[in-house]
C-alpha positions in Angstrom: 0.0 0.1 0.0 3.0 2.2 0.2 3.2 5.0 -2.5 6.1 6.6 -4.2 6.3 9.8 -6.4 9.7 9.2 -7.7 11.1 7.4 -10.8 11.4 3.6 -10.6 14.6 1.8 -11.6 12.8 0.9 -14.8 12.7 4.5 -15.8 16.4 5.1 -15.1 17.4 1.9 -16.9 15.3 3.0 -20.0 17.0 6.4 -19.8 20.5 4.9 -19.9 19.3 2.5 -22.7 17.9 5.2 -24.9 19.8 8.4 -24.2 23.3 7.0 -23.6 23.5 3.6 -25.2 21.2 4.5 -28.1 19.5 1.1 -28.1 16.2 2.6 -28.8 12.7 1.6 -27.3 12.6 -1.9 -25.8 16.4 -2.2 -25.9 16.9 -2.8 -22.1 17.7 -6.4 -22.9 20.7 -5.2 -24.8 21.8 -3.1 -22.0 21.7 -6.2 -19.7 23.7 -8.1 -22.3 26.4 -5.4 -22.6 26.8 -4.9 -18.8 29.2 -7.9 -18.3 31.7 -6.2 -20.6 32.0 -3.2 -18.3 33.5 -2.4 -15.0 33.3 0.1 -12.1 34.2 3.5 -13.5 34.7 6.5 -11.0 34.1 9.0 -13.8 30.5 7.8 -14.4 28.0 9.5 -12.0 24.4 8.3 -11.5 23.2 9.7 -8.1 20.4 7.8 -6.4 18.6 8.4 -3.0 17.1 5.2 -1.6 14.7 5.6 1.3 12.1 3.1 2.1 10.4 2.4 -1.2 11.5 5.7 -2.8 14.0 5.2 -5.5 14.7 8.9 -6.3 16.7 9.5 -9.4 15.8 13.2 -9.6 19.3 14.5 -9.6 20.1 12.3 -12.6 17.0 12.6 -14.8 13.9 14.6 -15.3 10.3 13.5 -14.6 7.8 12.7 -17.1 6.2 13.7 -19.3 9.1 14.0 -21.7 6.9 15.0 -24.6 3.7 17.2 -25.1 1.7 18.6 -28.0 4.0 21.5 -28.6 7.3 19.4 -28.9 5.7 16.9 -31.2 6.5 19.4 -34.0 10.1 18.2 -34.0 12.2 15.9 -31.8 14.7 18.6 -31.3 12.1 20.4 -29.2 11.9 17.7 -26.7 13.9 17.9 -23.4 16.8 15.6 -22.8 15.7 12.9 -20.1 19.1 12.8 -18.5 20.1 16.2 -16.7 23.9 15.8 -17.3 25.5 16.2 -20.7 26.5 12.7 -21.8 27.8 11.5 -25.2 25.6 9.0 -27.0 26.8 5.7 -28.4 26.5 4.4 -32.0 26.8 1.0 -33.6 30.5 1.6 -34.2 31.6 2.6 -30.7 29.1 0.7 -28.5 31.7 -1.7 -27.4 34.1 1.2 -26.2 34.9 1.0 -22.4 33.0 4.1 -21.6 29.6 2.8 -22.8 30.2 -0.8 -21.5 30.8 0.9 -18.1 27.5 2.7 -18.3 25.7 -0.5 -19.0 27.6 -2.1 -15.9 26.6 1.0 -13.8 22.9 0.8 -14.4 22.8 -3.0 -14.1 24.6 -2.8 -10.7 22.2 -0.1 -9.5 19.4 -2.3 -10.6 20.5 -5.1 -8.5 21.0 -2.8 -5.5 17.5 -1.5 -5.7 16.0 -4.8 -6.3 17.7 -6.2 -3.2 16.9 -3.0 -1.1 13.1 -3.3 -2.1 13.1 -7.0 -1.6 14.5 -6.8 1.9 11.9 -3.9 2.8 9.1 -6.1 1.5 10.3 -9.3 3.4 10.6 -7.3 6.7 6.9 -6.2 6.4 5.3 -9.5 5.4 7.8 -12.3 6.3 7.0 -14.6 3.5 9.1 -17.0 1.7 7.3 -16.3 -1.7 7.7 -13.3 -3.9 6.0 -12.4 -7.2 7.5 -10.1 -9.8 5.9 -8.4 -12.8 6.8 -5.6 -15.4 9.9 -5.0 -17.5 12.4 -4.9 -14.7 11.2 -8.3 -13.6 12.7 -9.7 -16.8 16.2 -8.7 -15.5 17.2 -12.2 -14.8 20.5 -11.3 -13.3 18.9 -8.9 -10.7 16.3 -11.5 -10.0 19.2 -14.1 -9.1 20.8 -11.4 -6.8 17.5 -11.0 -5.0 16.8 -14.7 -4.6 20.4 -15.4 -3.3 20.8 -12.5 -0.9 17.3 -12.4 0.8 15.3 -14.9 2.6 12.9 -15.5 -0.3 12.8 -19.2 -1.2 10.3 -19.1 -4.1 10.1 -16.5 -7.0 7.4 -16.3 -9.6 8.0 -13.9 -12.5 4.9 -13.1 -14.8 6.2 -13.6 -18.4 4.3 -10.9 -20.2 5.9 -7.7 -19.0 4.5 -5.2 -21.3 0.9 -4.1 -22.0 0.3 -7.7 -23.2 0.0 -8.6 -19.5 -2.7 -6.2 -18.8 -5.6 -8.3 -20.2 -4.6 -11.2 -17.9 -4.6 -8.9 -14.9 -8.0 -7.4 -15.9 -9.5 -11.0 -16.2 -8.2 -11.8 -12.7 -9.6 -8.7 -11.2 -13.0 -9.2 -12.8 -13.1 -12.8 -11.8 -12.3 -12.1 -8.1 -14.0 -8.7 -7.5 -17.0 -8.7 -10.1 -17.9 -12.4 -10.2 -16.6 -13.1 -6.7 -14.6 -16.1 -7.9 -13.5 -18.5 -5.2 -11.5 -20.9 -7.3 -7.7 -20.1 -7.6 -6.8 -19.7 -11.3 -3.6 -21.7 -12.0 -0.8 -20.2 -14.2 1.4 -23.2 -14.6 3.5 -22.0 -17.7 3.7 -19.3 -20.4 2.5 -21.6 -23.2 -0.8 -20.1 -23.5 -1.0 -19.1 -27.2 -2.2 -20.8 -30.2 -1.4 -24.3 -31.4 -1.6 -25.4 -34.9 -2.9 -28.5 -36.4 -0.6 -30.7 -38.5 -3.2 -30.5 -41.4 -3.1 -26.8 -41.4 0.8 -26.8 -41.5 0.9 -29.3 -44.4 -1.7 -27.3 -46.3 0.4 -24.2 -46.0 3.6 -26.0 -47.0 2.0 -27.4 -50.1 0.3 -24.1 -51.1 3.8 -22.5 -51.3 5.4 -25.5 -52.8 8.0 -25.7 -49.9 10.2 -28.8 -49.5 9.6 -30.6 -46.2 10.1 -34.0 -44.6 8.9 -35.5 -41.2 11.2 -35.5 -38.4 11.5 -36.1 -34.7 13.5 -34.9 -31.6 16.4 -37.4 -32.3 17.0 -36.3 -35.7 16.9 -32.6 -34.6 19.5 -33.4 -31.9 21.6 -34.9 -34.4 21.6 -31.9 -36.6 22.3 -29.6 -33.7 25.2 -31.9 -32.8 26.5 -31.3 -36.4 26.5 -27.5 -35.7 23.2 -26.9 -37.8 21.0 -24.0 -36.5 17.3 -25.1 -36.1 14.2 -23.0 -36.2 11.9 -24.8 -33.8 8.1 -24.4 -34.0 5.9 -26.6 -31.9 2.8 -26.7 -29.7 1.4 -23.6 -28.1 3.3 -20.2 -28.5 4.8 -18.4 -25.5 2.9 -15.6 -23.7 5.5 -12.7 -23.4 8.7 -11.6 -25.2 10.9 -14.6 -24.3 11.5 -17.6 -26.5 10.9 -20.7 -24.3 11.4 -23.6 -26.7 8.2 -23.7 -28.6 9.1 -20.7 -30.9 13.0 -20.8 -30.6 16.2 -20.9 -32.5 18.2 -23.9 -31.3 21.9 -24.5 -31.7 24.8 -26.3 -29.9 25.9 -24.2 -26.9 29.1 -26.3 -26.8 30.5 -24.6 -29.9 32.4 -21.4 -28.8 31.7 -19.8 -32.3 28.1 -20.5 -32.4 26.9 -17.3 -30.4 28.7 -15.0 -32.9 27.5 -17.0 -35.9 23.8 -16.7 -34.9 24.2 -13.0 -33.9 25.7 -12.0 -37.2 24.2 -14.4 -39.7 20.9 -15.5 -38.3 19.6 -12.7 -36.1 21.6 -9.8 -37.6 22.3 -8.2 -34.2 25.1 -7.0 -31.9 27.9 -9.4 -31.3 27.7 -9.0 -27.6 24.2 -10.3 -27.2 23.9 -13.5 -25.2 21.8 -16.6 -25.5 20.1 -18.8 -22.8 21.4 -22.4 -22.7 18.7 -25.0 -22.2 19.5 -27.3 -19.2 17.9 -30.3 -17.7 15.7 -29.4 -14.7 
């Protein structure tokens, strides 16, 4: 029930992502991927005042709104989100130490804020369980710090962090408060999307005269072993922005050259971007 008027860590992370690292809207995952290449840098200043649940970045950045009717005429009329003058990265210099250190800085602050807020919550309610939602909740590195350095034992992260998660929340709210639902709604996994019948897939393949053959998991494993890159499409699609096996690019994580190959040749993205290894539970 506590309220705060200040920026959250998500706003600060977005400010660094957009205004300094120049990754654009939705590029926070890139910042998290770049952070391990950086180090502590005394020249980089990002002041933060932490008090109770307040995360006050007001000395670092301006409060919203960043745009209005008047400054829609031209983007040059929009105010800079960050108060201090900082040079902006581009594709050629993004791996320079200075920008890597900025990514490192905002990532470490995120971990500090998550840990601070997590401890505050635990002191109030003394539970072993914690649920996280929103964009910052997809920062898996910070989540790991929260889990390891607090007394929480069980963590649930809702997979749909953007506006895509709002309908689910509205349904839950309506079920419990309008229809007085008594039964608990289970959310066992993120595979809540569409599944496609084999007949429909075959029909589409034949319509566009595409070459195909039937396969199985063993054949796919053999291809991955031989360093082939597989586009995997099966069962229901994932709810949220993360590929979780049903709509995924699969490759051999044992090959040290594979990450750079997929980034450059398959996904056409920055070389520092990481991939998640699939491991046995």
